[in-house]
C-alpha positions in Angstrom: 149.1 123.3 150.9 146.4 121.1 150.9 144.8 123.3 147.9 148.1 122.8 146.0 148.1 119.1 146.4 144.5 119.2 145.1 145.6 121.2 142.0 148.7 118.8 141.3 146.2 115.8 141.7 143.8 117.1 139.5 146.5 118.1 137.1 147.9 114.5 137.3 144.5 113.1 136.8 143.8 115.3 133.6 147.1 114.2 131.9 146.5 110.5 132.8 143.1 110.8 130.9 145.0 113.0 128.0 147.5 109.9 127.5 144.5 107.3 127.3 142.8 109.2 124.8 145.9 110.1 122.9 146.8 106.2 122.9 143.3 105.3 121.8 143.3 108.0 118.7 146.8 106.7 117.7 146.2 103.2 118.2 142.7 103.7 116.1 144.8 105.6 113.1 147.6 103.0 113.0 144.7 100.4 113.0 143.1 102.0 109.9 146.1 103.1 107.9 147.6 99.3 108.3 143.9 98.1 107.2 144.0 100.4 104.2 147.4 99.8 102.8 146.5 95.8 103.4 143.4 95.9 101.3 145.3 98.1 98.7 148.4 96.0 98.6 147.3 92.4 99.7 145.4 89.9 97.8 143.0 87.7 100.0 144.2 84.2 100.6 147.9 84.8 99.2 150.3 85.0 102.1 153.4 87.2 101.9 156.1 86.3 104.4 157.1 88.8 107.0 159.1 87.5 109.1 159.7 83.8 107.7 157.3 81.4 107.8 156.5 82.5 111.8 154.6 85.6 110.9 152.8 86.5 107.5 150.5 88.8 106.0 147.3 87.5 104.7 144.2 89.3 103.9 141.1 88.0 105.1 137.5 89.4 105.9 136.5 88.2 109.3 132.6 88.6 109.8 133.0 87.1 113.3 135.0 87.3 116.5 138.6 85.9 117.3 139.4 82.7 115.4 136.7 83.4 113.2 134.0 82.5 116.0 130.4 83.9 115.6 130.1 84.6 111.9 126.7 85.1 112.1 126.6 87.5 115.1 128.2 90.4 113.7 125.6 92.9 114.8 126.1 91.5 118.4 130.0 92.4 118.2 129.2 95.9 116.8 126.9 96.7 119.4 129.0 95.3 122.2 131.9 97.4 120.7 129.8 100.3 121.0 128.6 99.7 124.6 132.4 98.7 125.6 133.5 102.2 123.9 130.9 104.2 125.9 131.4 102.7 129.1 135.1 103.3 128.7 134.7 106.7 128.2 131.8 107.7 130.4 132.8 105.7 133.5 136.4 104.1 133.5 138.2 107.3 131.7 137.1 109.7 134.8 138.2 107.1 137.3 141.6 106.5 136.1 144.6 107.9 137.9 147.7 105.7 137.3 149.7 105.9 133.8 149.2 102.1 133.5 145.4 102.4 133.7 145.6 104.9 131.1 147.6 102.9 128.6 145.6 100.0 129.0 142.3 101.7 128.4 143.6 103.5 125.5 144.9 100.3 124.2 141.1 98.8 124.8 139.5 101.7 123.4 141.8 102.0 120.3 141.0 98.2 119.4 137.5 98.3 120.0 136.9 101.2 117.9 139.4 99.9 115.3 137.1 96.6 114.7 133.9 98.8 115.4 135.0 101.2 112.1 135.5 97.8 110.0 132.0 96.8 111.2 130.2 100.1 110.1 132.1 100.7 106.7 133.0 97.4 105.5 130.8 95.1 103.6 128.3 93.8 103.3 126.4 96.5 105.6 126.5 99.2 108.2 127.1 97.5 111.5 127.5 93.8 109.7 130.6 94.7 108.2 133.6 92.2 108.2 136.6 93.0 109.8 139.8 93.0 107.8 142.8 90.9 109.3 146.1 90.4 107.8 148.7 89.1 110.4 149.0 85.4 110.4 150.9 83.4 112.9 151.5 80.6 110.7 152.1 78.1 113.6 149.2 78.8 115.4 146.8 79.3 112.5 145.1 82.4 113.4 145.1 85.8 111.7 144.4 89.1 113.3 144.8 92.6 113.0 146.3 95.5 115.1 143.0 96.5 116.8 143.2 92.8 118.0 146.8 93.1 119.2 145.8 96.4 121.1 142.9 94.8 123.2 145.4 91.7 123.8 148.0 93.9 125.1 145.4 95.7 127.2 144.0 92.4 128.5 147.5 91.3 129.6 148.1 94.8 131.1 145.2 94.6 133.2 145.8 91.3 134.4 149.6 91.9 135.2 148.7 95.3 136.7 146.0 93.8 138.8 148.5 91.5 140.2 151.0 94.1 141.0 148.6 96.4 142.6 147.3 93.3 144.8 151.0 92.7 145.6 151.8 96.3 146.4 148.6 96.6 148.6 149.4 93.4 150.4 152.6 94.5 151.5 151.6 97.9 152.9 
């Protein structure tokens, strides 16, 4: 009985890890396809309405982080992304056991990897490349990409999941 339970837990953990990696790979692929299409079909600085004035496509090449901060620290963001991905794969991935952990970790890896790929292949040079952004929320004034949305969704899921897990633990 105990051996069967252990085997079931091991199989579940493998499935959860596979889900995380699947989400990471699909998220990275979607991010890169959107960026390739954006560079091919959009003109920088020429907004295209997507959802009226609320959401527009507006291609920019961002050397910094969120909201253009740290434009002179591109290499720092690249190194941070590498460290985040390595730690996620070697430390976090083996420890996850819940589906929501897998979703959050997969989204985080997808987002970090998506922006890292840009920093590696976009001009001006390796690890100094500018990130391709294209989604503009007009009323808020910022432009982001699918990788940024993945990172934001992962952070939100971790926060909400933490509260739910804390609440469940308190009720037990």
